[in-house]
N, C-alpha and C positions, 0 to 999 in steps of 0.2 A: 477486343478492347473495343467501347462503344466510341464512335467518332467524335472528336472532340469539337467543341464550339469555337465558332470564329467570334463571337459577340460580346468576348471578355476585354476586348480593348478599347481603350476611347483615345479621343486625338491630344487633348490636354496632358502633357507630360510634366506639369508642374509638382514640384513636392513639397508645396505649401500645403498646410489642414486650413488654410483659412480661403474665404470667398465662396462663390455661387457653386453649387453643387457638381460633382462631374465624375462621370461614369458611362459604360454602355450601355446601360438599360434604361431607354428613353420612355418609357410608360409612364402616364400621370393616372393612377390609381385613386386619388385621393380628392373629392370634391373640397371644396372653399371650407365649408363647415366643418368636413374632417379636417383639414388641415390646422384649422385656429383651435379645434377641441385635441387633437395630437400636441400641441405646441402648449397647450395648457396643463395636459395631462403630464407632459416632460417636465414643465416646469415646478409642478406638484412637487414631482420625485425629485426635483432637484432642491427644490426648498428644503424637505425634508431631510436631505442627506447633509446641508448645511445646520439644520437645526441640532443633528445628532451629533455634529461635531462639536459645537460650540455651545448650546444652550441647557439649561435645566429647568428655566422657568420664562413665564411671556412666551408659550410657545407660537402663537400665532400673531405677535408682535401687536397685540393690541394695545400696547403703551409703548412709548420710546424705550429704547434698550438703555440698562443700566449695567454697572459691572455684577452686581448681585444674581442678575438674570444668567450668568455664563458661569460655567463650570471653572473651577480652578485650574485645573491642567486640561489641556486642550490635546486632544488627540485623537487619530484618524486619517484619513487620505482621500483628498477631494480629487485627483490627476485625474483619473479614469471612470470617476462616476458618471459622468454625463455620457460618456459613449457606450458604455454598459447600459445604463436605463434605456438609452436610445434604442439601442438593440433590442432588448425585452418588451418594450410597450410595442414595436412594430411587430415582434412576432407573436405577440398576443392577437393582434387584428387578424393573423392566418390562422392562428388555434381556432377563433371564432367562424371564420369564413371557411375553412377545408374541417372542422371538427377533428383538429390533431391531438394528436398526444405526444406531449412535450416538457423536457426540463431543461434546465438552462445550466451551464456551469462556468461559473467565475473562474478563471483560470489566474487573472489578476486580484486576488480573494481579499485585498486589502481596500478593493473598491467595494467593500460590503455595503457601505451606506445605500449602494445603489439596487443591491439585492434587497438589502430592508427594507427599503421605502416602496418598493413596488410590493413587496409582500403585505406590505400595511394597507397600502392603498387598496390591494385585491381583497382585504379582509381576512386572509387567514393569518396574519399574527395576530390578531385580536382572538380569532378561533380558540389558538394553542395558548396563547397569553391573555385571559380575559381582563387583566387589570390595565394592559396596554389598549384599552378600547378607543373606539371610533369617535372619540369628542378630545373637546380640548384638557381634559385631566389627562386622558388616555395619551394624548399626543405630549404632553407634557413626561410621562414617565416614560414613554418609549424615546424620547429625547434623550433625558436623562441618564438612562440605562445603559447610554453606548459608550464604550469604553470607559465605563465608571467602574469602581469596586463594589461588588455586588451585582454587577451586571451582566452584559456580554462583552466579547471580546472584539476588537476592531477588524476581523477578518469575518470569513463567511463559515462562521464555526458551525458546530451541529446545533445550536439554539438557533438556527437560520433556517425556518422552514422551505423547504425545497432545495437545501443544498445536501449535496454530498461530498463536497470539497473546498476544503477550507482556503486554499490557494494562501496561505503562507510561505511555505516552501515553494520555488517556481519550478514548472516544469514536467508537469504531470495532467495538465488539464485535458489535452486529447486524447491519451490513452485510457485516462478515467472515462471519458465519454465514450469510447469505443467500448470500454467494457459494458456500460449500460445497455448499448443497444444489439450486443449481440443476443441472439433469441429472442428478442425483443423487437419483432417485424413489424409493429407499427408506430414505433417510438422515432423521435426525432430529436437529438441532445443539440442544442444550441450551444456552443462553447466559445466564448470570449477567449482569446489568446493575447495577450499583453506582449507588445514587440520587446520587452524588456526579457519575458518570461521565453518569447521565440530564441533568445541567444543562447539557452541552456541544452547541453546535450540531450536529454530525455526528450525535451519536446522535439527537438532537430528530428530525430530519429521516428518520433511517433506518429509525423508525417505518412509514414509509410503504412499506418494501419489499415489505410483501404485495399491495398493487397490481400487482407484477410478478412473483409468483409461482405458477406453473400447478400446479393439483392432480394433472394427469396426469403432467406430463414432470418435474416438482420433487418434493424432498423437502418437509420441514417445519422449522421453527424453532420451540423453546417458549423464549421468554425469559421469565427469571426476576429480575422488577426486585426487588432487596433492600433493602429499607429499612431499613438498620440505624439511619439516623438522622441519622449525622454525618458528615463529611469529616474533615480532619484537626484542626480545631476550631471547625467552625461547623456549625449545623444543615444539614439537606439540605430543600430547596423541596419535594419532593414528599413527604417525610416528615412535613409540618407543614399540608397541604391536607386537606379533609376528604373521606372516601371516596366521598360523591359526586362532588366535581369531579375526583378521581382517577379514578374508573371512568367520568364522561362523558369526560375528554380520552381514554381509552384507544378506548372504544366510538368517540369520532370519529375517531381514526386507523382504526378498521374491525377493532379486536381485542376479543376477549372476555375481559376480566380476571376471573380466579378470587383472592381472597384465602386467605392461610393466614397468622395472625397469632398471635404469644403465645410463650411461652418455657417452658411446662411441656412435659415431653418426653414422656412419654406420650400426650397428646393433641396433641400437636404431629406426632409420628411417623405417627398413625392420620390427622391432615387432611392432611399432606401427602402420603402414601402414596394417599389417595383421591383426592385434586386432581389429582395428576400422572397417576394413572391415569385420571382423565376426562379429561385434554387429552390422551391418548394415542389411546383409544377416540375423540374426535371427529375428531382429526386421520385415523384410519383408514379412519373413516365417510365423512367429505370425500372423500377419495382414492377409496376405494369406488366411491362414488356417481359421481365424475368419470370414473373410469377404465372402469366398466361400461357407462356410456351415451354413453363418448366425447366427452362434451360439457364443456367447460372453463367454468368458473364462479369467483366469489373469494367462499369463505368468510368466517366471521368467526372467525380462528384464536386458538384458545385461547392464552393465555400467565397467569402467575402473578404477584401480587404478594405477596413474601414478607416479613413486617416480624416482625423478631428484635432483640433487643437486639444494640447494637455489642458486640463482646468476649463474646459467649453463651458463657454456663458459668463464665466467670472471678469473679473476687471483684467484689460488689457495689461495695464501696468498699476504698480503702487509705487508713488514716492520715485518716478522716474525708472524703475525698475521692471523689467517684464514679468509679467506673472501669468496670462492665459498665454498658452502656447510656448511656455518655456518651464523648466525642471522646479523652479519655485511651486509652480502648484502641484507637486506631487502630494504632499500630504498636507497639514493645516494652511491652507493660503494664505491666512492672514494672523502672523502668530502673537502680534502684540497689543489685541485688542482691549486687554486689562488695564493696561498702562498707557495706551495711547488714545486719548479720545478722539482724535481725527481717524486714525484708523478703525475703531470702532463704527463710526459715522460711514466711512465706507463699507463697511460689512453690511452695516443694517440697510444703507439705500440698495446694495447689490441683492439682501435677502427680499428688499419690498419691490424691487425690480420685478420679481416672479408674479407679484398681485396676490399675495394670500387671500386676503378679503374677497376675491374672484374665485379661487378654487375651494374653498373650505365654506360650508354653512356657518350660521351663527354660532351652532353648538360641536363644531369642529370637523364637521364629517364630508368627505370629498363629495362636490356637487353630482347630484343624480345623473345629469347628461355627462358627466366624466367617467364615473363608479361605470356605467355602459359600455365603454371601451374595452374593459376588463373580460376576461372568461369567468364563468361560475365554476363553484363545485370542484370537483376533482379536475377539470379540465385547466384550471389555474395550474401555471409551472410551479408556484409556491405551494399547492396543496395536490400535487400528483404522489401518486401513493410508490411511485418509481422512485421518488428521492428518499422516502421511507420505507426502504429494501424489506425489511422486517414484516410490513402489513403483506408482502406476496409471497415472501419465504415459504415453500413448502418442505415438510420434512423430506429426507433423501428416501429413496426405496434401497436399503440395503440388504443384501444376501447375509446370510450367516457366516460369519467369518469363521467360524469352527470348521467351516465345510473345506477350507482351504487349508487345513493345519498340516504340517510337518509331522509324518507319521515317525514318532522317536523309537527307536529301541532300546538306547541307553545313554544315559547324560556323556555327552562330550564325546560321544564314540566316532562321529562321521561328519562331515561337512555336509550342509545343504545350501540351496540358493534362496536365501531370504528374499531378496528384492524381487525374482521372477515369480516366486509364491505370491507375494503380494502383486504382483502386475496380475495375476489372474484376478485375484478380489477386486482391484481398481477396474478390471475392464469390465466385469459384471454390473459394479455399481453404475458404471458410464453407460451398458446397454440398459439400464433400468430408469435410467435418469437423463434421457437423449435432447431433452429441451431445458434442463437447469444445472447441467455438471459440465465442466471442461477441465482440462488438466494443460496446464501451461508450462513453458520450458524455454529457456536460449540455446536449443540446439543441441539438447543432451539425454532426450527421453529414452532414447533405443540405446544411447551408451548407457544410459543407469539403469539398464535390465527391465526398461519398463513396456518394450516392445508388443507384448500382448495385449495391449490397451486397442492395438490397431485393427483387431480383429472385430472391436465395437466402433471405432469411429477412427477415421483418417486424420491425416493432419491438414488444417485448411490452409487452401493454397489458392488463391485467385488469378496469379501471376500466369506466364505462361509456361507449358510444360515441354520437355525433351522425350524422345525414344527411350531413351535411358532409366527415366523416371518411373516407369511401369515395371521396372525391376528391382523392387523392395523402398521405392520412394515412399510411398504410403500417402499419397497427396490426393485431394479430395476439394472439391468446391464446397460440399456439404459436408465437414469435419467435425471433430470433439476436440482435437489436440492444437494447440494454438503455441507456434513455435516460429522465435525471431531471435537473432542473435542481440538482443538488447535484455537484460536483464531489469531494464528500468521499465519498459514497455512491456512485458509480460508480466511484471509486477503491477502495473498500472492499468492493464488489462483486468487482472485478476479482482484488484481493489472494487474496479467499477462494477464489475460482474457481481459480486457478492453484495456489494453496497446498494444493488439494484435489486437482490431479493434472490440470488442463485447460489451456489455452490461451486467449490473448486479445489484445485490443489496447483502448488509451484512445486516442479521439481529441480533443482540444481546444484553443479559440484558445489561442493563446500567452499573451497577457498575462494570462488569467485561471487558468492551472494554477498561478501562484503559492498560489492558495488552499489547494494540497496539499501546498506544501514541506514541513511537518515530516512530515507523511503518508507521504510519498515516501521522505524521511530514516529515519523509522523501519522502513521495508519493506526499505530498503538495509541498516539493521544486520540485521534478524532474517536477512537470506540470507546475510551476510557468516558471523554466528554459524552458523549451519547448515553451511556449508562446513568449518567444524572440528568438526563432530560427525558421528563416522564412518559411525552408523546413519541419518543422514539420507541421504536419496535427493534429488538435484539436482530441482527443478520448472522449468517453463518459465520463460522470462524475462517480467518485466514491460514490456511494450512500449508507451510514450508517444510518439504523433505528434504533434506541435504544427505546425498551422498557422494561417490568418488571422494571418501575424506582424506583427508590428512596422513593418515597412517598405511594408505594404499594408494599415495601420492609420490612412493620412492621412485618412479620410472618417471614422472614429468618434473621431477627436481624440486629445488627449493620455493619457487614462484609459486607451486601448487600446494603449498604447506601452510597451511592458516583457519584455524578452527574456530578463531576469535569472534564469529558471530555471535556465539553463546554470550559471552561479555555483553556485548551490546544489547541484546534482550532482557539478560539480567538486570539490567538498570531501568526497564521499563516498570510500572506500576503492577503489583501484585494480581491486582484485579484482572489484568488483561493479559499475561503472559504466561506461557508454559511451555516447559523444554523436557523432551523425552529423549532418553538413549536406550532403545530396546537391545539385547544382547542377542538374541537371534529370531528366528521367523517366526514363531509362533506368539513370541513378546511383540515383533513387529506389528503383525495382524490385529492383536489385541489391542496396541496402542492407536493404530490408524482407526479402527472401528469407532472408538471413542471419541477420535478428533473428530470424523466426520460426522458423527451426531451432536457435537457441541455448537454453541453460539458466542459472539462477542468475545473471543480471543483471539490470539496469536499464539497458534499451536507450531513448534519447530521441533523437527523429529530429525535424527540423527544416525542412520543406517549406512552400513557401506554396502556396495553393491556386488562386491566378490563374495563368492561362496565362504562360509564359516562354519565353525564347529556349532552343532545344536544342542540345547541344554535340557529345554523343558517341556513336556507334550503341552498338550494345548489345555487342559484342566489346571496345571501347575500356571502355566503363563499368564491364565487369566486371573489368579488368586494373586500370583508375583505381580502384576500389572495394575490392580486394584489397589492393593497397598501401596504399589511406588516403589516402594525399598522392603528387603527382606534378607533372611538369614537361607544360604543355600544348604541344607542338611546332608546332602552327597557330598559336599566338598569340605563339610566341617568333620572335626573330630571331637569337639569337646563335649557334645553331647549338651545336659543342663549343667554342666559346670564352668566355672569361669573360665573364659581361655586365657592363654599366655599373651596372645597376639591377636590383633584382628586384620584381616585380609580384606580390603574393601575394593570395588571399583565401579565404574561407570563408562559404558561404550561397549561396543562389541569386541575391538581389538583388547584394548586393556582388560577386558573381561577375561579373554583367552591367555594372555599372559600372566595376570594374578593367578588362574588357576593351576599354570602351568608353574609358577614359583611355588603353590601349595603343594602340589606333587612333589616336588625338590623337597623340600622342608620334610613331609612326611615321608618320603622315601629314606632320607638319611637321619632324620632326627625325630623318629616316631612317638616319641616322648613329650615333644611341645605340643600343646592343646591350641588349636587351630581353630576359630571363625569366619566363616566367610560370608562377606555381606555383599551383596549386589544392587547397585540403585538404577532406577529406570525412571523417575520422575527427580531432576534435579533438584527442583525447589521442595523436597523431602528433609533436605538438609539445614534449610531456615528454620527458626524458630516460628510455633505456631502463630505467635502472635505478630507477626510480621508478613506470614503468607497463608493463606488460608488452606495451601497442600503442607504445610510444616508440621514436625513432628514437636510434640510436647517434650520438655525436657529428660521425664521419666520414660517415653516412648525411643528418645534418642540412645539414653543411657542404658536401656534394655537389649538396643542393638549394638551400640559402640563401644558398651563399659563405661565405667567413669574412669579409670586412671591406667587402663592397658593403653599400649601402643596398636593406633591403626594406620595400616601402610595402606594408603589410597591411592589407587591407579587411575587416572582420571584421561577422557579423552580429549579433552582441550587444555588451555592453559591451566598450571596447578595453582596459581594464584585465585581464580575463581572459587577454589573450594575453600581456600581459606577465608574468602571475603564471605562466602554463604556461611561458614561455621565460627566466625569469629568472636560471637557472643555465647558459645558453647563451652561450658566450663569443665578443666579436669582432664580432658582426655590429650594425650600426646598424639597430633597426627604428622605422618610426613607424607607428603603430597607428590606424587609423581604424573607427569604431565608434559605435554610438548613445550619446549625451552627454546624454539628458533633456532635448535639445530637441524640440518637436511642438506640432501644435494642429491645427485643422482645416486639411490641408495639401493640395497636389496630391504624389504619390509622390515628382518628382525635387524639389521645394520641400523634404519632408522629409528625402530626402537630403541636399541643399544645407546646411539646416541643423545636421545632425550631423557634418558633412564626409566623409560616403562617396560622394559624387557623382563623377563622371568628372572634371569641372573642377576639384576640391579634390585628387582623387589625381593629377591630372597635373601639377598646381604643385606636389606635394609632392615630385614624382619629381622636378623641373626644380631646386628647393630643395635637395636632396640629393646633387646631381651640381655638386660645384663646379667640375670640369673643363671644364665648360662656358664657363666664365666668363659672358661678355654675349649668350652665341649663343642663349639662351633667352629672352630681355628680350621680343621682340615675342610669340612663343608666349604666354608669361604675361601679358601683356595682353588678347591673343585671347581667350584661356580665362577671363579674370576680367569682360571686357565679355560674352561670350556667356553667362554665370553670371547677370550680372544681366539680362540680357535673358530669359532663361528665368525667375527669380523675378519678374519684372514681368509675364511671361505669366501666371503663376499669381496674382498679385494682381490684374490688370485681366481677363483672360479665365476664369478659374477651370480653364484646363489647362495641362499642360504642352504648349513646342513641338512640333510634327510630326516635327521633325528626331530629335527623342529619343524620343518614343512610337513611331516607326516605324524605329528605329536597327537596323542589323543589320551582323554582324561584316564588314569592308568586303575584307577580303584572303582 
């Protein structure tokens, strides 16, 4: 590890956000003229921030404020705006000076006015939204649209130029930022981290991302921890601990923290300018050292702790109650301007204190000398193509997935390693896309039978190595696999990676993917909104492979049995989400080939990692997956006739148990006409007018009939199938699935507990064919007796009966 800087400390240990600037970097890089210009530019951004929150008319205060100039509903957040804008404009100076490639991530995205105001002043906003032009009328529209029906939201939403991170749900800014700089060696992502956000678990873990950042192949992140002291109405933890404790914490994480603290503008400008410049020069020095020598190492990357008052530059008090520097500045700082003339005057005086008449020309454009402070073209953080990653996205080079096919002899005749075959396909995708494809996972890639990918790219590891690591550790400075035991960090890295123009895959144990339920939910909302923004270019799909599934978590027990992530995903927009449950290896290959070629979706693929029976040759698998649902003729015996019962399934283990149930019925009641239907694409069950993949009513009836019983065996919770098919008429559906019954079981015993086993399914079919009368009674007794024997085998022997573990399709 590189030596630690001793320059991050300073003598003043005050925790106050007020006063003359404090910090260890003492350079004075700005001239008097520059100080004045940066103060004016800063004031211009803050004037726009207040205008967005309050006004719909009179944008430059050319007349005294009146009630009719205000929005009727006042929405937005003021508290973090000044600190974010302050950071943004000072990094603009360094972009120009060092010709940097940079983007800005707003962790506290509720401070969107800061990001929007800078985008507007740089001219980007008017370029992508010509009606929000750089004049008085354009400014009026710019103000009115903010947090207004028909306009834009109050956070750094997809409509915000330069944003890849909305910042509504807190905790993901650092992981998103690191995702953007992997394989972008010249990129610096400046990342504001709110001190409230810093209290979240995902954010706390993501500080460890430096252990995975290679100074040769990757860019850099400059986190700016914004200690403005308060959340909605509580103090923040990190703002109330000593400098020593805070500094030790970040040094322990592996960072070099530099403090910039205070409220006096002149000295704060100098301190921030010098400190940010020191961060940039340190980053460049580390990268040069590594790149010139060809030897990667782990620097103590620089970061900034910025302590300013919450609601900085606002009134210190309002009616003897604290405003600036207190939690009351968090949202709309003065809430009753529509009904309190005194407070309206306070707001007007506040806005006029920024001297808008000196900031903007008569026609409403930023003064030319201030305009010169910002970068131009794609050097603007609001116009950097990295933040509109679809511009940079290149198609993956994908080998022919058919070359990895499982060689079928007979349907259901032998077990095959589905995940290991996919691992070879994944390896070769990685090998052909070494600068734009990574695999992410929370310490489960090898366990999930994906170890073949290490032949193309090892696991990134920038921390220390032990001798034992050479014996199968697969660690490397320059790797393609990202593993840390934090689902949040892995998901954040992947989201940042694809939002900045690349491709990837997250693999995870099925039961613990719930840890990122809400995070995936936020990404779904992001890409759904992106599709509505015409200048946003589609990005690669977020691909999530779930394995170590519920039906093979018999050995780990009840805590590892939860397939409910599918319920979470199914709630999202049909324009965004896709769910696939391939039953065998060739279907898995076909599905993954499709998902890797798609864009702007969240694709969830469920496939167990253990060996399972193989059913379809590659040609049949392609046809089946293209349709998403279909009749398996080899398992049916009704031909073109109306079946007596439809045996349907979705998922690899449910498919095997359904086939075994069909075999029992056909063996003992050959006169019963059975149709076997397998579902790969779960959303085929939804009506076509509710989902683009859905079947029409005629297509649905052609598969499942209009009035025959359907015995549906499902991988996940059975009520999800009822939800998806609730609007279908006529057919009687009996759905089996996981019902929260589990323990340390054998695989068959777990299936029996939840009614997805072959015996329960066959009995259900018998019970729903009343025309049989008493003809199925002896078979029913046989099935019950065999089921009891299977449970006894589990209880007394600890294993399932050989006739079930060695079962093969008999017809």
